C-alpha positions in Angstrom: 0.1 0.0 0.2 1.4 3.5 -0.7 0.8 6.7 -2.5 0.7 6.9 -6.2 4.4 6.1 -7.9 5.7 4.8 -4.8 6.6 1.7 -6.7 3.9 -0.8 -5.6 3.4 -2.7 -8.7 7.2 -2.5 -9.5 8.0 -4.2 -6.1 5.5 -6.9 -6.5 6.5 -7.6 -10.3 10.3 -8.2 -8.6 8.6 -10.6 -5.6 7.1 -12.9 -8.3 10.1 -13.3 -10.3 12.3 -13.7 -7.0 9.8 -16.5 -6.1 10.0 -18.1 -9.5 6.1 -17.2 -10.2 7.2 -14.9 -13.1 10.0 -16.2 -15.7 10.0 -12.4 -16.5 10.3 -9.3 -15.2 7.4 -7.1 -16.2 7.5 -3.2 -16.3 4.7 -0.8 -15.4 6.0 1.7 -17.7 6.4 -0.9 -20.5 2.8 -2.1 -20.1 4.1 -5.3 -19.0 3.4 -5.6 -15.3 1.7 -8.9 -14.7 -0.5 -7.5 -11.7 -1.2 -4.0 -14.2 -3.6 -6.3 -16.7 -6.2 -4.0 -17.6 -5.9 -2.5 -20.8 -6.6 1.2 -18.8 -3.5 0.4 -16.5 -1.1 -0.7 -19.1 -1.8 2.3 -21.3 -2.0 4.9 -18.0 0.8 3.3 -16.2 -1.2 3.1 -13.1 -3.3 0.5 -10.8 -6.9 0.7 -11.0 -7.9 -2.8 -9.5 -6.4 -4.7 -6.3 -4.7 -7.8 -7.9 -4.4 -10.9 -6.3 -1.4 -13.3 -6.1 0.4 -15.8 -4.2 4.0 -17.2 -4.3 6.4 -19.2 -2.1 9.2 -17.8 0.1 11.4 -20.1 2.5 8.7 -22.7 2.5 6.1 -20.1 3.3 2.9 -19.2 0.9 2.7 -15.4 1.1 -0.7 -14.2 -0.5 0.1 -10.7 -1.8 -2.6 -8.0 -3.0 -1.1 -5.0 -4.7 -3.2 -2.4 -4.2 -3.7 1.4 -6.4 -2.1 4.6 -5.0 -4.7 6.9 -6.5 -7.2 8.1 -4.0 -10.1 7.9 -6.5 -9.5 3.8 -6.2 -9.3 4.0 -2.1 -12.0 1.3 -1.9 -9.2 -1.3 -3.2 -7.2 -0.6 -0.3 -10.2 -0.4 2.1 -11.2 -4.0 1.3 -7.9 -5.6 1.0 -6.6 -4.2 4.5 -9.8 -5.4 6.2 -9.3 -9.0 5.3 -5.5 -9.1 5.1 -3.1 -9.8 8.1 -0.3 -7.4 7.6 0.8 -4.7 5.2 3.8 -3.6 3.3 3.9 0.4 3.2 6.0 1.6 0.7 7.5 5.2 0.3 9.3 6.6 -2.0 12.7 8.2 -0.9 12.3 11.5 -2.8 9.0 12.3 -2.1 8.8 10.6 1.4 5.2 10.6 3.1 2.8 11.9 1.1 -1.1 12.6 1.1 -2.3 9.2 0.1 0.8 7.3 2.5 -1.3 9.0 5.0 -4.6 7.9 4.2 -3.6 4.2 3.8 -1.7 4.1 7.4 -4.8 5.8 9.0 -6.6 3.0 7.1 -4.4 0.5 8.5 -4.6 1.8 11.9 -8.5 1.4 11.7 -8.1 -2.2 11.1 -5.0 -2.8 13.4 -3.0 -4.1 10.9 0.9 -4.7 11.4 3.0 -3.6 8.7 6.2 -3.1 7.8 8.1 0.2 5.8 9.8 -0.2 2.8 11.7 3.1 1.2 11.8 2.5 -2.5 13.6 4.3 -5.2 16.9 4.6 -3.2 18.6 5.1 -6.7 16.5 8.3 -7.4 18.0 12.0 -7.3 17.3 13.5 -3.7 16.7 10.1 -2.3 17.1 10.7 1.5 16.6 7.6 3.9 16.8 9.7 7.1 14.0 12.1 6.1 11.5 9.9 4.8 12.0 7.9 8.5 11.8 11.0 10.2 8.5 11.9 8.1 6.9 8.7 9.6 7.2 9.5 13.1 6.2 13.4 12.3 3.5 12.8 10.0 1.9 9.3 10.6 2.6 9.4 14.5 4.4 6.1 13.8 7.1 4.5 15.5 9.6 3.5 12.6 12.3 1.2 13.7 15.1 0.9 10.6 16.3 -2.8 11.0 18.4 -1.5 7.7 20.4 1.3 6.5 21.4 2.2 3.0 24.7 1.9 1.5 25.2 5.2 -0.3 22.0 6.9 -2.2 21.1 8.1 -5.6 23.7 7.0 -8.4 25.6 5.7 -5.7 23.3 3.4 -3.9 24.9 -0.3 -3.9 22.7 -2.2 -1.1 21.8 -2.4 2.5 23.1 -3.4 5.8 21.5 -5.7 7.9 21.4 -4.4 11.4 20.4 -7.4 13.1 23.1 -9.5 11.7 25.6 -6.7 10.8 26.7 -7.3 7.4 26.3 -5.4 4.0 24.1 -6.8 1.2 25.6 -5.7 -1.5 23.9 -6.2 -5.4 25.6 -7.0 -8.8 24.4 -4.2 -11.0 24.8 -6.0 -14.5 22.0 -6.2 -16.4 22.1 -10.4 -17.0 21.9 -11.0 -13.4 18.9 -8.7 -12.5 19.4 -8.7 -8.9 19.4 -12.8 -8.3 23.1 -12.6 -7.3 24.2 -10.4 -4.3 27.3 -10.7 -2.0 27.1 -10.7 1.9 30.2 -9.2 3.0 31.6 -7.0 6.3 30.2 -3.4 6.8 32.5 -1.3 5.1 34.8 0.3 7.7 33.8 4.2 6.7 30.0 3.0 7.9 30.7 0.8 10.9 30.3 3.6 13.4 26.8 4.6 11.8 25.9 1.0 11.9 26.3 0.3 15.6 24.4 3.8 15.9 21.4 2.4 14.1 21.5 -1.1 15.8 21.7 0.3 19.3 18.8 2.4 18.5 16.7 -0.5 17.5 17.4 -2.7 20.5 16.5 0.4 22.8 13.0 0.3 20.7 12.7 -3.0 21.1 14.0 -3.4 24.9 11.1 -0.5 25.5 8.4 -3.2 24.4 9.7 -6.5 25.0 10.7 -7.5 28.5 12.6 -10.6 27.8 15.0 -8.2 25.4 15.1 -5.6 28.1 16.6 -8.1 30.7 19.2 -9.3 28.8 19.7 -5.9 27.5 20.1 -4.6 30.7 22.5 -7.6 31.9 24.9 -6.7 29.0 24.0 -10.4 27.6 24.8 -11.1 24.0 21.6 -10.8 22.0 21.3 -13.7 19.4 19.9 -13.1 15.9 16.9 -15.4 16.8 16.6 -13.0 19.9 16.3 -10.0 18.1 14.3 -11.2 14.9 11.6 -13.0 17.6 11.6 -9.2 19.3 11.1 -7.3 16.4 8.1 -9.9 15.3 6.5 -9.3 18.5 6.5 -5.4 18.8 5.5 -5.4 15.0 2.2 -7.6 15.9 1.6 -5.5 18.8 1.5 -2.4 17.0 4.3 -0.7 18.8 7.0 -0.1 16.3 7.4 -0.4 12.2 10.8 -2.1 11.5 11.9 -0.1 8.1 13.5 -1.5 5.2 15.0 -0.1 1.9 15.9 -0.5 -1.5 15.4 0.1 -5.1 12.9 -2.4 -6.6 13.5 -1.1 -10.2 17.1 -1.2 -10.4 16.3 -5.0 -8.2 17.8 -3.9 -4.7 16.8 -5.1 -1.6 13.8 -7.1 -2.7 14.9 -10.4 -1.3 15.5 -8.7 2.1 11.7 -7.4 1.9 10.5 -10.8 1.3 12.7 -12.2 4.8 11.2 -9.4 6.5 7.4 -10.3 5.7 8.3 -14.0 6.4 9.9 -12.9 10.0 7.9 -9.7 11.0 4.4 -9.8 9.6 1.6 -12.2 10.9 0.5 -15.6 9.8 -3.4 -16.4 10.3 -2.4 -18.4 13.3 -0.8 -15.2 14.8 -3.6 -13.1 14.4 -5.9 -12.7 17.4 -9.1 -15.2 16.9 -11.7 -13.3 14.7 -14.8 -12.1 16.4 -18.2 -12.4 14.8 -21.8 -12.8 15.6 -24.7 -15.4 15.3 -27.6 -14.9 14.0 -29.1 -13.7 17.5 -26.1 -11.0 17.7 -24.1 -13.1 20.2 -20.7 -12.7 20.1 -19.0 -15.8 18.6 -15.0 -16.4 17.9 -13.2 -17.6 15.1 -10.2 -19.6 15.7 -7.7 -19.9 12.6 -7.9 -23.6 12.5 -8.7 -25.9 9.7 -10.9 -28.2 11.8 -13.0 -25.2 12.9 -16.5 -25.1 10.9 -15.8 -23.0 7.5 -16.2 -19.0 7.8 -14.7 -16.7 5.3 -15.7 -12.9 4.1 -16.5 -11.7 0.1 -14.3 -8.7 -0.1 -14.2 -8.4 -3.9 -16.7 -9.3 -6.9 -15.1 -9.5 -10.1 -16.8 -10.8 -13.7 -14.5 -12.7 -16.0 -15.7 -12.9 -19.6 -15.0 -16.7 -19.5 -16.0 -18.1 -15.9 -18.7 -15.2 -15.4 -18.9 -13.8 -11.9 -15.8 -14.7 -9.6 -16.2 -14.0 -5.9 -13.0 -13.5 -3.9 -12.9 -14.6 -0.3 -10.7 -14.9 2.5 -10.8 -18.0 4.4 -10.8 -17.4 8.3 -11.5 -20.9 9.8 -12.3 -24.4 8.4 -12.0 -25.9 4.7 -14.6 -25.3 1.5 -14.4 -28.5 -1.3 -15.4 -27.4 -4.8 -19.4 -28.3 -5.9 -20.3 -28.1 -2.1 -22.9 -25.8 -0.8 -22.2 -22.5 1.5 -24.4 -20.4 3.6 -24.7 -16.7 2.9 -25.3 -15.4 6.2 -25.7 -11.9 5.2 -28.2 -12.6 3.1 -29.5 -15.6 4.7 -29.5 -17.7 1.6 -27.8 -21.1 0.6 -25.4 -21.0 -2.5 -23.8 -23.8 -4.3 -20.1 -23.2 -4.9 -19.0 -24.0 -8.6 -15.1 -23.9 -9.1 -12.6 -22.6 -6.9 -9.7 -20.9 -8.4 -6.3 -19.7 -7.0 -6.1 -16.1 -8.8 -2.7 -14.6 -10.0 -4.0 -11.1 -11.4 -6.3 -12.2 -14.2 -4.7 -15.8 -14.6 -6.7 -18.8 -12.7 -5.5 -22.1 -11.7 -8.4 -24.3 -10.3 -8.4 -26.1 -6.9 -10.4 -28.5 -5.6 -9.8 -27.2 -1.6 -9.4 -24.1 0.1 -8.6 -23.8 4.0 -7.6 -21.4 6.7 -5.7 -18.2 5.5 -6.5 -19.2 1.9 -7.5 -16.4 -0.5 -9.3 -17.7 -3.4 -12.2 -16.9 -5.8 -15.3 -18.7 -6.3 -17.3 -19.1 -9.2 -21.1 -19.4 -9.1 -22.3 -17.6 -6.3 -25.5 -15.5 -7.5 -26.5 -13.5 -4.7 -23.2 -12.9 -2.9 -21.9 -9.0 -2.5 -19.0 -7.1 -1.3 -18.8 -7.5 2.7 -20.9 -10.7 2.6 -20.1 -13.4 5.2 -20.0 -17.2 3.8 -19.7 -19.9 6.3 -21.1 -23.4 7.2 -25.0 -23.5 7.6 -24.8 -25.3 10.6 -22.5 -22.6 12.1 -23.6 -19.5 10.9 -22.1 -16.0 11.9 -21.6 -12.9 10.8 -18.5 -11.1 10.4 -17.6 -7.6 10.4 -18.4 -6.1 7.0 -16.3 -3.5 4.7 -16.9 0.2 5.2 -16.8 2.0 2.0 -16.6 6.2 1.8 -19.5 7.7 0.4 -19.0 8.8 -3.5 -18.3 12.7 -3.9 -18.7 13.2 -7.5 -21.6 12.5 -9.9 -22.0 12.7 -13.8 -25.2 12.0 -16.0 -24.9 9.2 -18.5 -27.4 8.1 -21.1 -26.4 5.3 -24.0 -26.2 6.8 -27.6 -28.7 4.9 -29.1 -32.2 3.8 -27.7 -31.7 0.3 -28.3 -28.6 0.3 -25.8 -30.5 1.6 -22.7 -31.0 -1.7 -21.2 -27.5 -3.3 -22.0 -26.5 0.1 -20.2 -28.6 -0.8 -17.3 -27.4 -3.9 -16.9 -23.3 -3.0 -17.3 -23.6 -0.3 -14.9 -25.3 -2.6 -12.6 -22.6 -5.5 -13.1 -19.3 -2.7 -12.3 -21.5 -1.2 -8.9 -21.3 -4.9 -7.7 -17.8 -5.3 -8.3 -17.3 -1.3 -7.3 -18.9 -0.3 -3.9 -17.5 3.1 -4.0 -19.4 3.4 -7.3 -23.2 4.2 -7.3 -26.0 4.5 -9.9 -29.2 6.1 -9.1 -31.9 7.8 -11.5 -32.9 11.3 -10.7 -37.0 11.1 -10.0 -37.1 14.6 -11.3 -35.6 14.3 -14.2 -35.3 10.7 -15.3 -31.4 11.4 -16.2 -28.9 8.6 -14.8 -26.5 9.9 -12.6 -23.4 8.0 -12.2 -21.2 8.9 -8.6 -17.7 7.8 -7.9 -14.8 9.0 -5.9 -13.3 11.2 -8.5 -13.0 12.4 -12.2 -10.8 9.6 -12.8 -12.8 7.2 -11.2 -15.8 8.3 -13.4 -13.7 8.4 -16.7 -12.2 4.8 -16.2 -15.9 3.4 -15.7 -16.7 5.2 -19.0 -13.9 3.8 -20.7 -14.9 0.1 -19.3 -18.4 0.5 -21.0 -17.1 1.1 -24.2 -14.3 -1.6 -24.1 -15.9 -4.3 -22.1 -19.7 -4.0 -22.9 -19.4 -2.3 -26.3 -21.4 0.6 -25.1 -20.9 4.2 -26.3 -22.4 6.9 -23.8 -22.9 10.2 -23.7 -21.8 12.1 -20.5 -22.6 15.3 -18.8 -20.7 17.9 -16.8 -19.4 16.5 -13.5 -21.8 17.3 -10.3 -20.5 17.6 -6.8 -22.5 15.8 -4.1 -23.7 18.5 -1.9 -25.0 17.6 1.7 -27.5 19.7 3.7 -27.9 19.9 7.3 -29.3 22.4 10.0 -28.1 24.7 12.5 -30.8 25.1 15.2 -33.4 23.1 17.1 -37.0 23.1 16.2 -40.0 21.3 17.3 -42.7 20.5 14.7 -45.9 18.5 14.4 -46.8 16.4 11.4 -50.2 14.8 11.2 -51.5 12.6 8.4 -55.3 11.7 8.6 -57.2 10.6 5.4 -61.1 10.1 5.7 -62.1 7.5 3.2 -65.1 5.1 2.6 -64.2 2.5 4.9 -60.9 2.1 7.2 -58.7 5.8 6.9 -55.3 6.4 7.9 -54.3 8.2 10.9 -50.8 9.1 11.8 -49.7 12.3 14.3 -46.4 13.0 15.6 -44.5 15.6 17.3 -40.6 15.5 17.0 -37.8 18.0 17.9 -34.7 18.2 15.1 -31.7 19.7 16.0 -27.9 19.6 14.8 -25.4 16.6 15.2 -21.8 17.2 15.7 -20.0 17.2 11.9 -19.7 13.6 10.7 -22.0 12.4 13.7 -24.2 11.0 11.2 -28.0 10.5 12.0 -29.2 9.8 15.4 -32.8 9.1 16.3 -34.4 8.7 19.6 -37.9 7.9 20.9 -39.3 9.8 24.0 -42.5 8.5 24.3 -43.8 7.2 27.7 -47.2 5.6 28.5 -48.1 4.2 25.1 -49.2 7.9 23.7 -48.0 6.0 20.3 -47.7 2.2 20.3 -44.3 0.8 20.2 -44.8 -1.0 16.9 -45.2 2.5 15.2 -42.1 3.8 16.2 -40.0 2.3 13.8 -42.2 3.8 10.9 -41.6 7.2 12.3 -37.6 6.7 11.9 -38.3 5.2 8.5 -40.0 8.2 7.4 -37.9 10.7 8.9 -34.8 8.7 7.3 -37.0 9.0 3.8 -37.4 12.8 4.1 -33.9 13.3 4.7 -32.7 11.8 1.6 -34.2 15.3 -0.6 -33.7 18.2 1.6 -35.3 21.3 1.8 -32.8 23.7 0.0 -31.7 22.1 -2.9 -32.9 18.1 -2.4 -29.3 17.4 -1.5 -29.4 14.5 1.2 -29.5 15.8 5.1 -26.7 14.5 7.0 -25.5 15.0 10.6 -29.1 15.8 12.5 -30.5 14.1 16.0 -34.4 13.2 15.9 -36.2 12.8 19.0 -39.8 11.4 18.7 -41.8 13.7 21.7 -45.3 12.9 21.8 -48.3 12.6 19.3 -51.4 10.3 19.1 -53.2 7.4 17.3 -56.4 6.0 16.1 -57.4 2.6 17.4 -58.8 1.6 13.9 -57.3 3.8 11.6 -53.8 4.0 12.5 -51.1 2.0 10.4 -47.3 2.3 9.9 -47.8 4.0 6.6 -49.4 7.1 8.1 -47.1 7.5 11.0 -44.2 7.4 8.0 -45.8 10.0 6.2 -46.6 11.8 9.4 -42.8 11.8 10.5 -42.0 12.7 7.0 -44.1 16.1 7.1 -43.0 16.8 10.7 -39.3 16.4 9.2 -39.8 18.7 6.4 -41.3 21.4 8.3 -38.7 21.3 11.0 -36.0 21.6 8.7 -37.1 24.5 7.1 -37.2 26.6 10.1 -34.1 24.9 11.8 -31.5 27.3 9.6 -31.2 24.8 6.9 -27.5 25.3 5.4 -25.4 23.7 2.3 -22.6 21.7 2.9 -19.7 21.2 0.2 -17.2 18.4 -0.2 -13.5 19.8 0.8 -10.7 18.2 -0.8 -7.2 18.0 0.7 -4.5 19.1 -2.1 -0.8 18.8 -2.3 0.9 20.1 -5.4 4.5 19.2 -5.6 5.9 22.6 -7.7 9.3 23.7 -8.7 10.2 27.0 -6.9 10.1 29.1 -9.8 6.3 28.4 -10.3 5.3 28.7 -6.7 3.5 32.3 -6.7 1.8 31.2 -9.9 0.1 28.1 -8.2 -0.5 29.7 -4.8 -2.4 32.5 -6.9 -4.4 29.7 -8.5 -5.4 27.7 -5.4 -6.5 31.0 -3.5 -8.8 32.0 -6.6 -10.5 28.5 -6.6 -11.4 29.5 -2.9 -8.4 27.2 -1.6 -7.0 27.6 2.3 -3.0 27.0 2.1 -2.6 24.8 5.0 1.4 24.5 4.6 4.2 24.8 2.5 7.4 22.2 2.8 10.6 22.7 1.2 12.2 19.5 -0.6 15.2 19.3 -3.1 14.5 21.7 -5.8 10.8 22.0 -5.3 8.4 22.9 -2.9 5.2 20.6 -1.4 2.0 23.1 -1.2 -0.9 21.8 1.1 -4.2 23.4 0.8 -8.4 22.8 1.3 -9.8 23.4 -2.0 -13.7 22.8 -2.6 -14.3 20.2 -4.9 -16.4 22.4 -7.0 -13.6 24.5 -7.9 -11.0 21.7 -8.9 -12.9 20.6 -12.3 -10.1 21.3 -14.9 -7.2 21.7 -12.4 -5.2 19.3 -13.9 -5.0 20.9 -17.5 -4.7 24.9 -15.7 -1.5 23.4 -13.4 0.2 21.7 -16.3 -0.1 25.1 -18.5 1.2 27.4 -15.6 4.2 25.5 -14.9 4.9 23.9 -18.1 3.9 20.3 -17.3 6.3 20.1 -14.2 4.2 20.3 -11.4 2.0 17.5 -10.0 -0.9 17.2 -7.6 -2.8 14.7 -5.7 -6.1 15.4 -4.0 -7.9 13.3 -1.0 -11.7 14.1 0.3 -11.0 15.6 3.6 -14.7 16.8 4.9 -17.8 18.6 4.4 -18.1 22.4 4.9 -21.0 25.3 5.2 -21.1 26.8 2.1 -21.8 30.9 2.3 -25.1 32.1 2.1 -24.6 33.8 -1.6 -22.9 30.7 -2.8 -25.7 28.5 -1.6 -28.2 30.6 -3.5 -26.1 30.6 -6.5 -25.9 26.7 -6.2 -29.7 26.2 -5.8 -30.5 28.5 -8.7 -28.3 26.5 -10.9 -29.6 23.0 -9.7 -33.0 24.5 -10.7 -32.0 25.7 -14.1 -30.5 22.7 -14.7 -33.6 20.5 -13.7 -35.8 22.6 -16.1 -33.4 22.5 -18.8 -33.4 18.0 -18.3 -37.0 18.2 -18.2 -37.5 20.3 -21.4 
């Protein structure tokens, strides 16, 4: 996992070559990387979809997922971190800790994933190992613990010093060897003091966290390699420190020691704490990582294969599963038949008869299963924690080029939405337009390209639209009454609710304060449902309402005419009335933007960001360039890539992450509402 261009795919390609999975090294820039198998990935030189593979190293099977670095494909990182036991965080030796590095690090923190760091591109001009380690501490709040230091840097980078064994590992630079041959020697005399200093620091970190090692250290006993490796492993698994290694994957240096570190320091499924799930009654269930236990697994990815249909990627937590058997989807409470089981190597398949604890595989034939579903033994049903995905921030209107393709487009978009949970499709009720939403312009651009290549569908697309939200700033009590009298049974629902603001990011909170049965308990869920439905279309411009609290205070009912539908409608009326009077405000998505720009263009870039309503947060000096961090509304960032290229002669780069939602000024809100009304009128006409 890493920021864009840190070298994830290149490193994975080297791992596959050295573990004899590939007989030829693929290169990202040539479009020959095994892991970048999609046409768009090969053309653009970026990873779009997380690709799974496996290799053997020192008699251990290692499952690897190569994830994208671009923020638009953050869902791929999210789902991978949810089901993996450990991660290798890559950092560019020149760029250091970049915005997306921070984002993936926080995701790994959330899932409590042990990780090791690999400082890549040590051969690049401006490479600085010490600066990256320092940035890990300052920007990530990590506890970096170098277990290697580089021998030289930039064009003089020759290899690494292993601080555990106190040996120098140097690589043969000849083209024919491709990094397969390396020499283990004594440490160069000019680096002995530096190596001992770093080793002492490493042992101090371990002694702070490992009691056994501390006792030996205080008694000044000799520490064996095994003592140190065991201490590093325990410290890493407990998330108390992060071992840091270095290398240059493109120059084939430092990859084998990285593989050794994966085996030595990262957890196997058996090292992980037992997975805790819930049975269908909500009771806690512990899953031990044993083949003899009942089968349990999590579906983390859906992929459509042109030859075998839908493939469901699963991570097995316990038990074993045979091809051709039946499986229970506890999330959907449905039984499914397992067709074939495949071990995946990027887009290549190898058929398996059985999968066991710790395996990652793809199952063909599952019709009902979606991302995040738990698949288990029918006699021992349980639900595992699902995968949480971020909400889309940008939408565009899409329509087929011909009327005949309308149905095909719906089917194709449905398939893509099943594969990618951060992509949604909905039809605007007012205009009848199909709107597709995603994490950024690139995300939606790739999807439109996929429609053309994979499904043979041409599509017209509208201008990007920002996913605004609405909220309220004051508390307000409101009454909602729905009474309908016709021949026979009527409808009667009557509620008093209080609506108030919740903290930013707090979401929706509903509370019933009904006492004495003034509204029967069975109608309370209908009230909540009515409020939720009313929140889907806010009172300012019809955008979803977020971050509100709603309390049900009072009401009345009719013994014959009251129904769930009547209370749902009454609650909806009450919420709309309250929202209009509770000082509604429009919220817009704010992006965290980092621009890396040569010093001579810095003034122009800052001016451009200010003109886009940007707020400059910080400026960091780098070798020959400046890194500008700013917060800019997403609405102002459309077309920024072209603007930045023209202002800097194509020499600046930028990355963008979703940060939060922020209130829009009243004048701007009025402008946005007016523009939306005009757009809707045009669409109707």
